[in-house]
N, C-alpha and C positions, 0 to 999 in steps of 0.2 A: 799866639795871638797877642797883639799889643793893646794895652789899655792906657788911655791918657788920664793921668791923675794929677792932683795938685802938687805931688812930690816928684813928678816925672813919669816917664813911660814905664809901665809895668809889663813884663813878659809873663804871659799865662801859658802854662804847658800842661796838656792832658792827653790821655789816649781815650779809647772807648770805655774804659773802666774807672780810671783814677785821675785825680788832679795831682800832678807831679810837682808843681811849683808855681809860685808867684814871686818874681824877683824885680826889684828896681834895676833897670838896666845898668850894667857895669858895676854892680855891687860885688863884694867878696862872695865867694861860693856860688856865683851866678851859674845857674843851670848845671849844678854839680851832678855829675854822673849821667848826663844826657848828651849823647853825641849829636853833632850837627846833622848827620845823615838821617837821623830819626825825626827831625823837626820839619814840619811843613806849615805854611801859613793857611789859616782858615778864616772865613768870614763869620761863620756861626758853628756852634758845637754845643751839644746838650749840657755837658758839664761846665764848659766855659761860660755859657749863657747864664747859668745859675751863679757862677762866681762873679760875673759882671753885675748881676742884680745885687749881690751882697756888697760888692765894692761901691756901687752907686749909693746904696743905703748908708754905708759907712761914711762916705764923704759928704753925705747930706746930714750927718750927725745922728743917725739912727742906729741903734744896736740891733743885731739880727742873730737869730739862732743859726749856727753853722753846723750843727751836729749831723745834718743829712748830707754834707759834702763828702764825697768819697776820696779821702786823702790816700795817696799811694802808700803801700806798706814798705817804706824805705827807711833807712837809718839803722843804727845799732839799737839794741834793746834799751841801753841807757838813754840815747837820744829820744827814743819813743816815749820813755817815761817823762822826760823833761818836757817834750812837746805836748804831751797829754796834760801836764800840769799847766802849761801856758794857756791852753784852751779854757781853763777854768778861771782865769783872771778877768773879772768883769770890766766892761767898757768904762773908762774914766778912772780906773783904779790902778795902782802899781804895787809891785812887790820888789824886794831886793834879791840879788843873787844868793846872799846868805840865808834869807828866809826860805827860798826854794830848797837850798841844800839841807837846811834843818828839817823842813817838812818831808823831804824825800829821804832823810837819814843818809845823806851823802857827806863825807868828811870835808870836801873841798868845794868852796864856792867857785873856784876857778874852773873846775870840771863842769859845773853848771853853766858857766859863761861860755865855754867851748861849745856845748850842745845848743845853747840858746843862739849862738852866732851861726850855727849851721842849719837853723830852721829854714826849710825851703818854701814855706808858705807865708811870706811876709804879709803883715796886716791881719789876715784871717786867723793865723795862729800868732797871737799878739806878743811877739818877742820884744816889741818896742815898749811894753809896759814893765820891763824889768830894769831896775835901777841899781846903782852902786850903794855903798854904805851912806847913810844920811840922806837918802833919796837923791843922790847926785846923778846927773846925766852922764852916762858912760857909753862905751862903744855900741855901735850899730852897724851891721854889715853894709848898709846903704849910706852911712854917714850920720854923725850925731845931729846935724842940722835937720835932717829928715825925721829923725826920732823926736826931736824937740817939736817939730811941726805937728806930728801925729799926737803927741801928748797934749799940746796946747789945744788942738782940735777937739780932743776928748774932755778938756777941762781938768786934766790930771794935775796933781801937785808934785812938783819936782824942783830940784835946784840945778840951775844951769852950770855948765862946766867952768864958767868965768868966776 
C-alpha cells in the first residue's frame, strides 16, 4: 500500500500477521527481503489501517504509542536489539550512534550505524532520531534532507551537515 506523506510516498508492507516495513520509495534497503511476487496492492488492511492512523497522527505532530503494532520478527539478533532501542527514543529527542553503542555495550558505533540503516520500519521505529557526534546530521537511508525534515517536524535539536 502507498501512503502519501510530506517526505514522499511511503510503501507499507504487511501480511495477515505482521508489518514488514515502511519505506520511503527508492531508499536504500527498500523492501529488503521481500520478493515482488509476494506483494499485492490493497485498499484496506487491518494492520496497515493501524499504521496509517499512526502515520497520520505523527505528521499532525502527535506522538502515539506504537507498542501494539505487530512488527515482523526479521533481522539479526543484533539488529533486533538496536531496533528495540530505537523504539525507546521519545518524540522530539535524539541520541548519537556512540550513545547507543555505549548503552548496548557494543564496541563500535559503526556497527550501530549499520543496524540503524537497515531498519525496515521508517518513522515508526525512529532511526531518524539518531545523530552523529556533536548532534550532527548524518546518513539516513531515505536521504539526509528527509531526516532533517522529520527532526524539524518534531522540534528536535540537531546540527545540519553544512
